[in-house]
Backbone as numpy.savetxt, mean C-alpha at the origin, in Angstrom:
# Nx Ny Nz CAx CAy CAz Cx Cy Cz
13.60 11.76 15.88 12.14 11.35 16.04 11.45 12.71 16.60
10.17 13.17 16.29 9.55 14.10 16.78 9.38 13.88 18.17
9.16 15.28 18.93 8.94 15.20 20.18 7.49 15.93 20.55
7.13 16.09 21.73 6.02 16.77 21.89 5.97 18.28 21.79
7.23 18.64 21.87 7.32 20.04 21.51 7.20 20.59 20.22
6.78 19.52 19.12 6.52 19.67 17.85 5.11 19.35 17.60
4.54 19.33 18.74 3.03 18.91 18.33 2.20 19.78 17.46
2.52 21.02 17.47 1.63 21.99 16.88 2.67 22.37 15.14
3.42 21.38 14.86 4.20 21.33 13.64 3.17 21.28 12.24
2.89 22.15 11.70 2.07 22.02 10.37 2.62 21.30 9.34
1.84 20.20 9.05 2.45 19.25 7.79 1.56 19.77 6.71
1.94 20.53 5.63 1.23 20.53 4.51 1.63 19.41 3.62
1.17 18.60 3.26 1.27 17.46 2.59 1.24 17.70 1.34
0.38 18.54 0.69 0.34 18.82 -0.82 0.06 20.07 -0.98
-0.02 20.72 -2.07 0.01 22.08 -2.35 -1.76 22.43 -2.13
-1.97 23.56 -2.13 -3.43 24.00 -2.31 -4.14 23.76 -3.37
-5.33 22.86 -3.15 -5.83 22.53 -4.57 -5.84 20.97 -4.68
-4.65 20.29 -4.18 -4.50 19.13 -4.57 -5.28 18.06 -4.09
-6.17 18.44 -2.78 -7.10 17.47 -2.35 -8.46 18.21 -2.25
-9.43 17.41 -2.40 -10.74 17.97 -2.59 -11.86 17.18 -1.64
-12.27 18.01 -0.59 -12.86 17.69 0.33 -14.22 16.72 -0.18
-14.60 15.78 0.53 -16.03 15.05 0.01 -15.68 14.33 -1.12
-14.36 14.33 -1.93 -14.51 13.74 -3.17 -13.14 12.80 -3.20
-12.70 12.38 -1.94 -11.70 11.54 -1.97 -10.20 11.92 -2.15
-9.43 11.32 -1.98 -8.02 12.12 -2.19 -7.27 11.88 -3.89
-6.97 12.89 -4.16 -6.07 12.39 -5.27 -4.76 11.86 -5.17
-4.31 10.57 -5.74 -3.35 9.81 -5.00 -2.45 9.95 -4.99
-1.33 9.85 -4.18 0.00 10.45 -4.10 0.90 8.67 -4.58
1.81 9.03 -5.45 2.52 7.71 -5.96 3.51 7.14 -4.95
2.93 5.90 -4.94 3.77 4.99 -4.09 5.12 4.71 -4.30
5.54 4.64 -5.72 7.04 4.64 -6.17 7.54 3.34 -5.50
6.73 2.16 -5.55 7.07 1.09 -4.73 8.44 0.48 -5.77
8.84 -0.81 -5.26 9.99 -1.53 -6.02 10.03 -2.58 -5.82
9.22 -3.61 -6.17 9.22 -5.11 -5.80 10.55 -5.96 -6.10
11.49 -5.11 -6.57 12.87 -6.10 -6.82 13.77 -5.61 -5.58
13.06 -4.59 -4.48 14.08 -4.33 -3.67 13.79 -5.41 -2.49
14.63 -6.36 -2.14 14.33 -7.42 -1.13 14.37 -6.80 0.24
15.27 -6.07 0.40 15.45 -5.29 1.87 14.01 -4.85 1.93
13.56 -3.93 1.27 12.37 -3.17 1.18 10.98 -4.17 1.58
11.13 -5.33 0.70 9.94 -6.37 0.82 10.31 -7.12 2.20
11.46 -7.16 2.87 11.43 -7.83 4.37 10.93 -6.65 5.29
11.28 -5.45 5.30 10.76 -4.98 5.97 9.44 -4.78 5.97
8.74 -4.77 4.55 7.29 -4.74 4.60 6.64 -5.99 4.99
7.35 -7.27 4.91 6.78 -8.42 5.59 6.55 -8.21 7.20
7.62 -7.66 7.69 7.71 -7.45 9.13 6.56 -6.35 9.64
6.48 -5.24 8.83 5.04 -4.40 9.15 3.66 -5.16 8.93
3.82 -5.95 8.19 2.29 -6.59 7.82 2.08 -7.64 8.77
3.11 -8.43 9.17 2.76 -9.28 10.21 2.65 -8.63 11.58
3.07 -7.75 11.93 3.04 -6.85 13.19 1.76 -5.84 13.28
1.25 -5.44 12.18 0.21 -4.54 12.39 -0.91 -4.86 11.37
-0.78 -5.45 10.57 -1.95 -5.80 9.81 -2.82 -7.33 9.92
-1.78 -8.28 10.23 -2.10 -9.84 10.11 -3.09 -10.14 11.45
-3.13 -9.15 12.30 -3.95 -9.33 13.36 -5.63 -9.34 13.11
-5.84 -8.77 11.85 -6.96 -8.29 11.47 -7.45 -8.90 10.02
-6.38 -8.90 9.04 -6.24 -8.87 7.54 -5.79 -10.19 7.47
-6.16 -11.16 6.74 -5.39 -12.28 6.26 -4.84 -12.09 5.04
-4.05 -13.00 4.74 -3.62 -12.99 3.04 -3.64 -14.70 2.77
-4.69 -14.99 2.40 -4.93 -16.29 2.41 -4.42 -17.20 1.20
-3.80 -16.26 0.24 -3.30 -16.87 -1.13 -1.60 -16.90 -0.93
-1.18 -16.29 0.33 0.26 -16.45 0.38 0.76 -17.58 1.41
1.79 -18.32 0.66 2.25 -19.33 1.91 3.68 -18.64 2.58
4.11 -18.97 4.02 5.19 -18.57 4.70 6.58 -19.17 4.09
6.32 -20.41 3.67 7.63 -20.80 2.85 7.84 -20.24 1.31
6.70 -19.88 0.57 7.09 -19.10 -0.56 7.52 -17.87 -0.04
7.03 -17.10 0.85 7.45 -16.07 1.42 8.81 -16.05 1.40
9.36 -16.88 2.19 10.76 -17.07 2.74 11.60 -17.32 1.47
11.26 -18.17 0.60 11.73 -18.24 -0.57 12.08 -16.98 -1.50
10.91 -16.45 -1.71 11.32 -15.12 -2.63 12.06 -14.10 -1.71
11.75 -13.66 -0.39 12.47 -12.81 0.42 13.73 -13.24 0.89
14.25 -14.46 0.43 15.86 -14.81 0.81 15.73 -14.84 2.35
14.95 -15.82 2.93 14.83 -16.05 4.29 15.02 -17.46 4.66
15.88 -17.77 5.51 15.98 -19.22 6.01 14.82 -19.20 6.76
14.52 -20.50 6.98 13.44 -21.20 7.71 13.62 -20.47 9.24
14.62 -20.55 9.73 14.67 -20.14 11.11 14.37 -18.86 11.31
14.75 -17.83 10.28 14.71 -16.44 10.25 13.17 -16.36 10.17
12.46 -17.02 9.36 11.19 -16.96 9.11 10.54 -17.23 10.14
10.84 -18.40 10.99 9.76 -18.59 12.27 10.27 -17.77 13.35
11.24 -17.17 13.43 11.77 -16.36 14.14 11.00 -14.92 14.00
11.11 -14.71 13.06 10.48 -13.26 12.68 9.17 -13.03 12.13
8.74 -13.92 11.52 7.43 -13.64 11.04 6.16 -14.53 11.41
6.62 -15.70 12.14 5.56 -16.53 12.59 5.63 -16.69 14.08
4.48 -16.22 14.35 4.31 -16.09 15.86 3.30 -16.91 16.74
2.43 -17.62 15.97 0.98 -18.30 16.35 1.38 -19.84 16.14
2.18 -20.29 16.09 2.40 -21.62 15.69 2.21 -22.36 14.38
2.08 -21.36 13.32 1.84 -21.86 12.09 3.01 -22.85 11.53
2.98 -23.48 10.45 3.79 -24.17 9.90 4.31 -23.68 8.69
5.25 -23.93 8.11 5.97 -23.06 7.04 5.13 -23.16 5.75
4.54 -24.01 5.50 3.72 -24.35 4.27 2.40 -23.92 4.97
1.94 -23.29 5.75 0.56 -22.83 6.15 0.39 -21.44 5.20
-0.66 -20.99 4.87 -0.98 -19.72 4.42 -1.13 -18.77 5.59
-1.33 -17.47 5.19 -1.29 -16.38 6.05 -2.72 -16.28 6.42
-3.23 -17.03 7.45 -4.45 -16.81 8.10 -4.71 -16.10 9.39
-5.62 -15.67 9.93 -5.74 -15.03 11.17 -6.84 -15.96 12.02
-6.74 -15.55 13.14 -7.59 -16.18 14.16 -9.09 -15.42 14.43
-9.11 -14.40 13.90 -10.08 -13.39 14.31 -11.37 -13.93 13.66
-12.55 -14.46 14.33 -13.54 -14.83 13.92 -14.51 -13.93 13.27
-15.22 -14.38 12.15 -16.00 -13.16 11.40 -16.96 -12.63 12.43
-17.49 -13.24 13.18 -18.83 -12.93 13.94 -17.81 -11.85 15.03
-16.93 -11.92 15.39 -16.08 -10.95 16.16 -15.88 -9.65 15.43
-15.33 -9.73 14.29 -15.06 -8.57 13.31 -16.23 -7.93 12.97
-17.49 -8.48 12.83 -18.85 -8.03 12.51 -18.90 -7.04 13.88
-18.84 -7.62 14.95 -19.41 -6.91 16.30 -18.39 -5.59 16.64
-17.16 -5.98 16.21 -16.01 -4.78 16.53 -15.93 -3.77 15.55
-15.80 -4.25 14.36 -15.90 -3.10 13.37 -16.98 -2.85 12.20
-17.96 -3.57 12.46 -19.36 -3.42 11.73 -19.19 -4.02 10.46
-17.74 -4.66 10.08 -17.50 -5.23 8.84 -16.21 -6.12 8.97
-16.29 -7.06 8.27 -15.32 -8.08 8.29 -14.05 -7.62 7.54
-12.88 -7.34 8.06 -11.86 -6.58 7.49 -11.48 -7.59 6.41
-11.19 -7.15 4.95 -10.92 -8.12 4.23 -9.54 -8.55 3.67
-9.59 -9.92 3.12 -8.15 -10.38 2.94 -7.29 -9.42 2.10
-5.84 -9.37 2.30 -5.46 -8.28 1.41 -4.18 -9.20 0.68
-4.76 -10.37 0.34 -3.85 -10.91 -0.80 -3.66 -9.91 -2.20
-5.03 -9.63 -2.85 -5.00 -9.25 -4.00 -5.39 -7.50 -3.72
-5.00 -7.06 -2.55 -5.77 -5.74 -2.74 -5.02 -4.70 -3.27
-3.54 -4.98 -3.59 -2.71 -4.08 -4.21 -3.12 -4.18 -6.01
-3.44 -5.19 -6.48 -4.25 -5.35 -7.62 -5.41 -4.94 -7.82
-6.33 -4.87 -6.85 -8.02 -4.57 -6.88 -7.69 -2.97 -6.96
-6.92 -2.33 -6.05 -7.19 -1.08 -5.54 -5.75 0.16 -5.99
-4.63 -0.81 -6.18 -3.38 -0.13 -6.91 -2.67 0.25 -5.59
-1.37 0.52 -6.16 -0.42 0.67 -4.80 -0.36 2.38 -4.50
-0.84 3.17 -5.33 -1.10 4.42 -5.07 -2.06 4.85 -4.25
-3.29 4.14 -4.11 -4.22 4.04 -3.39 -3.80 3.72 -2.03
-3.25 2.61 -1.96 -2.95 1.91 -0.65 -1.66 2.92 0.28
-0.89 3.61 -0.65 -0.05 4.73 0.01 -0.93 5.73 0.34
-1.93 6.21 -0.33 -2.63 7.48 0.09 -3.19 7.06 1.35
-3.94 6.05 1.36 -4.79 5.59 2.55 -4.07 5.49 4.00
-3.10 5.11 3.81 -2.03 4.87 5.13 -1.76 5.93 5.64
-1.47 6.82 4.70 -0.94 8.16 5.07 -2.14 9.42 5.37
-3.31 9.08 5.20 -4.26 10.23 5.24 -5.64 10.10 6.36
-4.95 9.29 7.37 -5.95 9.27 8.53 -5.76 10.52 8.90
-7.08 11.11 9.58 -7.07 12.45 10.66 -8.16 12.17 11.66
-8.12 13.00 12.42 -9.10 12.96 13.45 -10.48 13.43 13.03
-11.38 12.79 13.44 -12.74 13.06 13.31 -13.74 12.50 14.44
-14.14 13.19 15.30 -14.59 12.89 16.75 -16.19 12.29 16.36
-16.55 12.56 15.23 -18.06 12.13 14.77 -18.00 10.54 14.38
-16.67 9.99 14.27 -16.64 8.55 13.69 -16.37 7.55 15.06
-17.11 6.55 14.69 -16.78 5.48 16.07 -15.29 5.33 16.53
-14.31 5.51 15.68 -12.95 4.91 16.29 -12.32 6.33 16.36
-13.02 7.46 16.14 -12.30 8.97 16.23 -11.46 9.21 15.05
-11.22 8.65 14.24 -10.51 8.89 12.85 -11.38 8.72 11.62
-11.08 9.36 10.84 -11.66 9.34 9.08 -10.35 9.32 8.38
-10.99 8.61 7.19 -9.53 8.60 6.01 -9.84 9.40 4.70
-9.15 10.38 4.33 -9.57 11.10 2.95 -9.53 10.34 1.52
-8.68 9.17 1.73 -8.82 8.19 0.53 -10.07 7.15 0.44
-10.76 7.00 1.94 -11.63 6.16 2.08 -12.56 6.69 3.01
-13.57 7.66 2.81 -14.20 8.44 3.67 -15.18 7.57 4.43
-15.31 7.46 5.69 -16.20 6.48 6.33 -15.81 5.31 6.47
-14.45 4.98 6.58 -13.58 3.55 6.95 -13.80 3.12 8.10
-14.28 1.89 8.35 -14.55 1.40 9.51 -13.25 0.75 10.26
-11.94 1.00 9.60 -10.87 0.60 9.92 -10.23 1.70 10.75
-9.99 1.51 12.17 -9.23 2.37 12.74 -7.69 2.76 12.51
-7.21 3.74 13.02 -5.94 3.93 12.67 -4.81 3.18 13.24
-4.54 2.24 12.86 -3.56 1.00 13.73 -2.39 1.53 13.57
-1.88 2.34 12.64 -0.46 3.15 12.87 -0.25 4.26 13.63
-1.27 4.51 14.43 -1.28 5.83 14.85 0.24 5.86 15.98
0.66 4.94 16.27 1.82 5.19 17.32 2.80 5.55 16.37
3.27 4.70 15.15 3.86 5.33 14.38 3.79 6.67 13.75
2.92 7.08 12.96 2.43 8.25 12.56 2.22 9.61 13.64
1.40 9.31 14.68 0.87 10.11 15.68 -0.69 10.40 14.99
-1.18 11.48 15.32 -2.45 12.04 15.13 -2.50 13.23 14.28
-3.03 13.51 13.44 -3.28 14.65 12.48 -4.55 15.23 12.31
-4.66 16.42 12.11 -6.24 16.89 12.04 -6.08 17.33 10.74
-7.17 17.65 9.81 -7.60 18.12 8.59 -7.60 19.57 8.41
-7.12 20.42 7.98 -7.21 21.92 7.60 -8.08 22.10 6.29
-8.71 22.91 6.40 -9.40 23.41 5.37 -9.51 24.75 4.90
-9.93 25.03 3.71 -10.05 26.47 3.38 -11.34 26.80 2.73
-11.82 27.68 2.82 -13.18 27.95 1.90 -12.84 28.62 0.31
-13.95 28.19 -0.48 -13.83 28.32 -1.91 -15.20 28.80 -2.32
-15.18 29.82 -3.11 -16.75 29.91 -3.47 -16.94 29.63 -4.91
-17.76 29.45 -5.36 -18.04 28.98 -6.77 -18.67 30.08 -7.22
-18.90 29.69 -8.77 -19.28 30.90 -9.73 -20.81 31.40 -9.24
-21.46 30.69 -8.36 -23.06 31.10 -7.84 -22.67 31.52 -6.65
-21.52 31.88 -6.02 -21.54 32.25 -4.74 -21.58 31.53 -3.47
-21.66 30.43 -3.81 -21.78 29.16 -2.69 -20.38 28.85 -2.26
-20.29 28.92 -0.82 -19.02 28.58 -0.30 -18.83 26.91 -0.04
-17.50 26.44 -0.51 -17.35 25.29 -0.33 -15.83 25.14 0.72
-15.89 23.92 1.38 -14.68 23.51 1.79 -13.75 22.72 0.97
-12.18 23.17 1.64 -11.61 22.34 0.67 -10.20 22.00 1.43
-9.73 20.71 1.57 -8.59 20.11 2.07 -7.42 21.15 1.84
-6.95 21.54 2.55 -5.90 22.30 2.25 -4.43 21.39 2.76
-4.39 20.69 3.57 -3.43 20.07 3.98 -3.93 19.14 5.45
-2.52 18.92 6.43 -2.77 18.34 7.72 -1.94 19.09 8.36
-2.43 19.01 9.99 -1.48 19.48 11.02 -1.25 18.46 12.06
-0.08 18.21 12.39 0.34 17.22 13.29 0.08 17.62 14.80
-0.94 17.05 15.32 -1.43 17.31 16.77 -0.78 16.68 17.82
-0.41 15.46 17.17 -0.10 14.24 18.26 1.41 13.75 18.02
2.36 14.09 17.77 3.68 13.20 16.91 3.50 11.72 17.28
4.04 10.81 16.42 4.32 9.62 16.64 5.53 9.19 17.19
6.22 7.94 16.74 7.33 7.45 17.17 8.30 7.80 16.00
7.76 7.82 14.70 8.56 8.16 13.59 8.41 9.50 13.07
9.08 10.15 12.54 9.10 11.29 11.80 8.62 11.08 10.61
7.73 11.83 9.94 6.90 12.08 8.73 7.82 11.44 7.73
8.89 11.68 7.37 9.70 11.08 6.60 9.93 9.50 6.54
10.42 9.31 7.81 10.52 7.67 8.40 8.97 7.06 8.10
8.20 7.68 8.57 6.45 7.08 8.43 6.49 6.69 6.96
6.81 7.85 6.01 6.42 7.23 4.59 7.38 6.50 3.88
8.50 6.11 4.61 9.36 4.82 4.06 8.56 3.71 4.83
8.02 3.61 5.90 7.63 2.80 6.77 5.98 2.36 5.64
5.47 3.43 5.60 4.31 2.87 4.51 4.65 2.40 3.05
5.72 2.82 2.67 5.93 2.33 1.20 6.41 1.06 1.34
7.23 0.59 2.22 7.78 -0.99 2.34 6.30 -1.66 2.62
5.34 -1.38 3.53 4.28 -2.16 3.46 3.61 -2.26 2.21
3.24 -1.19 1.53 2.74 -1.18 0.07 3.67 -2.04 -0.72
4.91 -1.99 -0.56 5.80 -2.82 -1.45 5.37 -4.46 -1.40
4.97 -4.68 -0.24 5.08 -6.15 0.25 3.61 -6.32 -0.34
2.61 -5.45 -0.11 1.30 -5.98 -0.38 1.29 -6.11 -2.18
2.26 -5.38 -2.60 2.12 -5.30 -4.38 2.73 -6.57 -4.61
3.80 -7.15 -3.84 4.41 -8.40 -4.10 3.52 -9.42 -3.87
2.57 -9.63 -2.57 2.04 -10.57 -2.74 0.86 -10.81 -3.51
0.49 -9.79 -4.05 -0.62 -9.69 -5.09 -0.32 -10.53 -6.55
1.04 -10.54 -6.70 1.35 -11.22 -8.02 3.02 -11.66 -7.40
3.14 -12.74 -6.76 4.51 -12.86 -6.76 5.42 -13.28 -7.93
4.85 -13.58 -9.04 5.70 -14.01 -10.06 5.55 -12.77 -11.06
5.44 -11.72 -10.52 5.45 -10.53 -11.55 6.79 -9.96 -12.07
7.61 -10.14 -11.36 9.42 -9.94 -11.71 9.67 -10.88 -12.66
9.47 -12.42 -12.51 9.61 -13.26 -13.52 8.97 -13.05 -14.78
7.61 -12.77 -14.59 6.79 -12.70 -16.05 7.57 -11.34 -16.63
7.87 -10.54 -16.25 8.18 -9.24 -16.81 9.82 -9.82 -17.48
10.46 -10.35 -16.57 11.67 -11.10 -17.32 11.18 -11.99 -18.49
10.38 -12.73 -18.55 10.08 -13.47 -19.48 9.31 -12.98 -20.58
8.68 -11.86 -20.24 8.08 -10.90 -21.65 9.18 -10.23 -22.05
10.03 -9.64 -21.47 11.15 -8.92 -22.37 11.80 -10.33 -23.12
12.02 -11.49 -22.81 12.68 -12.28 -23.74 11.78 -12.67 -24.87
10.37 -12.69 -24.56 9.46 -13.16 -25.73 9.63 -11.95 -26.61
9.62 -10.62 -26.29 9.38 -9.54 -27.13 10.74 -9.63 -28.07
11.74 -10.03 -27.26 13.42 -9.67 -27.81 13.52 -10.96 -28.83
12.68 -12.26 -28.53 12.83 -13.08 -29.83 11.76 -12.84 -30.87
10.56 -12.46 -30.69 9.90 -11.79 -31.65 10.52 -10.89 -32.74
11.03 -10.11 -32.12 11.69 -8.88 -32.71 13.13 -9.39 -33.46
13.71 -10.57 -33.02 14.69 -10.99 -33.82 14.00 -12.17 -35.13
13.07 -12.67 -34.56 12.47 -13.56 -35.53 11.90 -12.73 -36.74
11.16 -11.72 -36.42 10.70 -10.69 -37.61 11.93 -10.08 -38.16
12.83 -9.83 -37.75 13.98 -9.11 -38.44 14.31 -10.22 -39.70
14.70 -11.65 -39.20 15.06 -12.63 -40.10 13.92 -12.81 -41.01
12.69 -13.13 -40.52 11.58 -13.42 -41.48 11.59 -12.44 -42.47
11.66 -10.71 -42.22 11.48 -9.70 -43.16 13.12 -10.04 -44.48
14.27 -10.20 -43.47 15.37 -10.42 -44.63 15.02 -11.71 -45.45
14.10 -12.85 -44.89 13.96 -14.01 -45.91 13.04 -13.72 -46.83
12.10 -12.84 -46.50 10.98 -12.44 -47.21 11.64 -11.55 -48.50
12.40 -10.69 -48.36 13.23 -9.95 -49.31 14.12 -10.65 -50.06
14.50 -11.70 -49.66 15.55 -12.53 -50.34 14.73 -13.17 -51.32
13.53 -13.90 -50.87 12.72 -14.48 -51.56 12.26 -14.00 -52.85
11.45 -12.62 -52.70 10.68 -11.64 -53.29 11.74 -10.86 -54.53
13.16 -10.62 -54.34 13.90 -9.82 -54.79 13.78 -9.90 -56.37
13.63 -10.97 -57.00 13.34 -11.02 -58.36 12.28 -11.19 -59.23
11.34 -10.84 -58.09 9.95 -11.04 -58.68 9.42 -9.60 -58.85
9.01 -9.14 -59.96 8.82 -7.74 -60.56 7.29 -7.61 -60.45
């Protein structure tokens, strides 16, 4: 794990020119795998501990989660249910809309379908590109979503980083700032590599809850395509047999 002695460690996350200041971020690939049950279990733990306080997942039931993630009811209750929910309840929050509006200026969105709406690469990039910005009410900004009202809730894991810019002159001689990378100024509990794994597991879980049936859909689709291919082969052979004497 990083120590305070590494507070000035320079973390160049992407090559020069890979980010464009003011234009959002070029998305980093999440490379998640919803067939990885261990990753989904870790992602569920991350979601419950760091996201569920403000963000609901109202289309997901705990018992379905336990079934797909191969958890017993005891494991489900002990590790993922902390406020007296029943196993057949959906993943709701107690945060009132009025309180959310007052604290954040906007109500935190439900995350059931966020991976399908935004894409896993966006979520992976978003959770990795918070940086210090004293002009923002929360003290941080985000490269993937500039001006976000969301605070950096994972700062204890990642730490705080500042954005590094370099000048670039256009054809008319105007100077523009371009993001060159990040510098870690306050290390967190996890190393950069471990934090990336942490985020990837979380994004993997969000991808899963966006469509819990996606693996079954893909398996069914493969069987259907195989059937159609075999059917086409037999149909073509039958057609050739029927028409072989037709001149």
